[in-house]
Each structure stands twice: as structure tokens, then as C-alpha cells.
C-alpha angles and dihedrals in degrees: 000000000000090000092053090048092054091048091051091046091050092051091049092049091048090051091051092049091047091051091050091049092048091050089048090051090048092052092045091051088060094052113098103214096155114067129177138178116222127193117197142152128221103234096031107125093210091050088054087067097047103035096073090047099046098036100036117014100040092046090055092046095047114038090183092061124101123184124202104204126200114190108197106182099061097023101057092181088067095056096079089055089066088059092046092051089049091051092049101037106015091236096149131239100268129106142253093050127165122190128198128176098273103015146028139195130211124197134028101276097048091048094046093047100038111029096086091050089052091052092047091058088077139238116017127186123226109267104225132175090249094047139280126326137179110239091241089058095040117121101218092186091061095056110121126233123008106312129178113213112209130192131156109314091341137090134183115201122197115226111158097347129221125094129116113317097209093049091051090049091050089058089060097043112026118092095209104062093175090067091049098049092051086077094048136083102228146149124219108236137177109272112249124217110254112226121232123176103282099359146031134245116220128206132198099222141023141182129191115224132184099294097345143077118215121194131178145163125240133036116020125227112256111242138163098199129090113256124240102257118223122253118267116275123251116282115262122242115287109264122179092341097308137091133189140205138176117249132176139222132183120250093207093157093064123020105346095245134132113252120205121223134173123248119204124197138171117253149166125240110300112267094227090052089050092051093047091050092046090053092048093047090049092051092045090051091054089050092046096056092047107133089215095066092041091052093052092051091048091052090050094051091047089053091052093047092047091054095047112005096177099052105083091167087069089055091055095045094043092048091049093046092049092047093047092052091049090049093051095047094047091050088055092046089051093054090048092050092049092048090049091054091047090053096049091048087074083083105079094212089061094042093055096049103030098102092048090048091052090050091051089049090054090051091052092050090048092052091049091052093047088049089055088055094050098038110014120202122167116245096030116187111269091350104072139019110278113257092238092062098049099079090050092051092046090052092051094046093046089067094062112116103156144026089258089055090047091055093049093046090048090058090053100039092059087077088063091044093056099078091060101034105033097084099076090036092057091052090048090049091051092052092049093047089084089071131069110274094244091053092055094065098082094051090044090053089052092047093052093044089058090044094056096037094097089051090055092046093050091047090051094046093051093044092050091049093239089129138002120247088243088058090054091051092048092048090052093051092045094051100033094111091049090051089053091049093051090048091047095051093049093048094046093050093047093045094050091047091051095048094048092046097244092129 
């Protein structure tokens, strides 16, 4: 009997100790003893590789990890913090960037390959601008900028700031959220998708606090009041005279939830789209009236006529072949320029100033063209083909004897055209770099169609016998200063408008 009692007592004691240990483990799992600061940018291609890993995968793998995220492309107030962190900790100005207590990584490959090793090294304090802090001692309300604080299945998003620090921290760490929110003044809202670079993260529930948004997955908070529905989304681009947006209304008679519905309205073409197209058309016009491109086409047609003066059909086919090759090559150059700008925009310092830099570039090109009107000198910098290149181009073109040859030479001669036509094209590429690469193809096609339009007109005029090719050459030489003046005025006006933020 006594032996059975002792066995029962031992089992009971073991159960109690096991329960205490389990409770201890449960509490420990809620403690966030590894803290990191993460800089990213929505639209950055390298961030698109690391965001899902840092802000989703790692948080699921390591429940004791918390990530303080600063997005710098859409939240401009966060961008200066990257400079301040670099000044304090020499972390660099590139994104993506993740910072732990004793180490940091910049770039997609270092973060993907090394972040787990950093976490496995153990506890890490939050690296702040005013020093290091354990997460349990961190004052969330004092964090600068507009951070998002991520932990497993939960996110706290700063809006206006303020509120009670300990209550905010409890939202991120306590298992029973209902007991936490009883002490808060909050509104239940529709959870918004949180943008990462290249994707979104969705949550099941959300509440709006004084200055903060808290979202989480799992069990909802029981409520009998209608939530504060979010504001309507931005209107979509105007397509075929209509635009749409998502709006919300409360279904208080049923389940007290916000229900989304689509609004449709009539519209005119979006103003931003109009302005972008106006800028591109202006730049393409400057490129189209460039004396450099007109001179090369004239030389090519002269070469064809000299070889076979009676065969005008060859003039037409050669002109079309030459123009087509220039169109194709410039389309390729345009895609390369846009991709280049998209890559360098990974550096925040370039991203923030790119549009202003492009505007200043337009002003410089405008001044150079106006200078060529006032004091003309052949082979002007960035406005005409350098004099040293002209004999080489003439020698290449002189060998053209057929439309096929005109096409091949056109592919090659574009290299010599670049020094005098690339200026407006670079500015256009910088403007288009804000869009996805595939979406830049239609405006690029329009740009290059305008660029080669004078070539098509000259080819048609000579073929139809309206004018001789020598007349075209003489007209170009006679009006070359006027062409520079027109180009200069357009570029100056556009550049000033871009720098001052008018367009």
C-alpha cells in the first residue's frame, strides 16, 4: 500500500514539474531576445529576394525573433535613417540591409546565406541610433521614422506614434490578446495587405490604436461594435473613359464586418499619364530634329543614288531598311538604359535625387543647344556627332549598294549616332525607370517612332521626287541653327519644370 502511495506521489510530482517546465518554455517562447533592424525598399529587385525570407520565413522559424523594418522607397521619412545608421555604425547606404548587435549584412546573397547563422549565435539587442537595447527594455514609442515591427504572425505599424509602450509591446508578445486589448482604446478595422518588395503579406485581423495599426493571424477579438472601415483605395488609371476603386461599408446588421465593394466612375485620361507622355514626346521631338541623325540618313541616300541613280525603288527600300535598323537598335538601347537606372536606384541616394538630376541634365542639354544657335560650331558636345567620327561614318556609308547593306550599316552606325542623340534618350529612360520594364515597351515604341519619323519623311519625299536628296542636305545646313534653337528651348523648358516639380 505504502509502495503504491509513493509511486502515485512520484507520478503526481513529475506531472507538476513537467507542467511547470512546459509553462516556463511557453513563457520563454514569447520572449523576444533576438532583435534586428532591417532596411528595405518596395520596388528594389534585390529586396524582393530577401523580404519574404526576413519578414516571413525567419519569423516563423524563430519565435524569439523580432524585426524592426524601415521601408525607404515609399516611406520617405525613413530614408534619412539609413544615412544616420551609416554614420553611427558604418553599415553603408545600400538596401537590403539587416543589422544585428555585432554584425550586419548588405545585399541579397549575404542576407540569404548568412542571416540564419547570425540568429543562431544567440541573443541580440536592438541596434538603435542612441545605442543598444534589449527588446524587453525597448521604448517602441520612441522609435524614429515610420517603422513596422514584425514578429511571428504579428505586425505593429506606426502611423502617428505615441500610446503606451508596454501595452504596445504586450500586443507583440502576449498570447491572450483579448486580455491586452481590454486596456486599450481601439477600433476593429479591415486588415490591410502589407507590401513587401514584389509581394504582399495578408493578416486575418486588425485593430487601429491611437497612432498605431496592429495586425495578426489567428483568433479574432470578440466585439459587438461595427469596425471603422478603411478609406477607399486610390482610383485606378483611366481606361476607356472609366476608373475603379475599392470602397468599404459596414454590415452592422449581420456580423459587424466591413464589406468591400467596387466603385466605378467616368474619367478622363490620368493627369500623371498625360504628363509622362508629354515629357516623352517632347524629348523624342528633340531627338528627331537632331541634325546629326538627319545628316547620316542623307549620306546614306546619296550613297545609294550614286551607285544606281535611276533605281528610285532602291532609295525607298534602302531608306526603310536603314530606318528600321535604327528603330530596332534604339529600342534595345532604351531597354538597357531603363534597366541600368532601375539597378542604380537600389542606392537610396540615387533614388531620392534621380528625377532632379535628370531635370538638371535636360537644362544642360538645352543650354548647349541654345549655345549652338548663338555661336554655331560643328561637332558640338552632346548636340552633334564629333568631327573625328565623321570621316569613319562617311567611309562606312559610302560602301552601301543595296537595301540589305543599308539595314546592316544602320545597325552599326547607331553607335556613332549615340554621342549626339543619347542625351534626351537617357532622360527619357530615367523617367520610364519608375515603371516595370515590360510596361515601358509601349512608350519606348512611341518615342522611337517619333525619333525616326523625319527619316521616313525624307525617304518618302526623295522617292516621290518632291525634292532631291541634295535639297534635303542643303535645307538641313541652312536651318541647322534653328533646329538647335528649337531643341534647346524644349529641353530648357522641360528641365526647369522637372527641377521645380511642375511636371
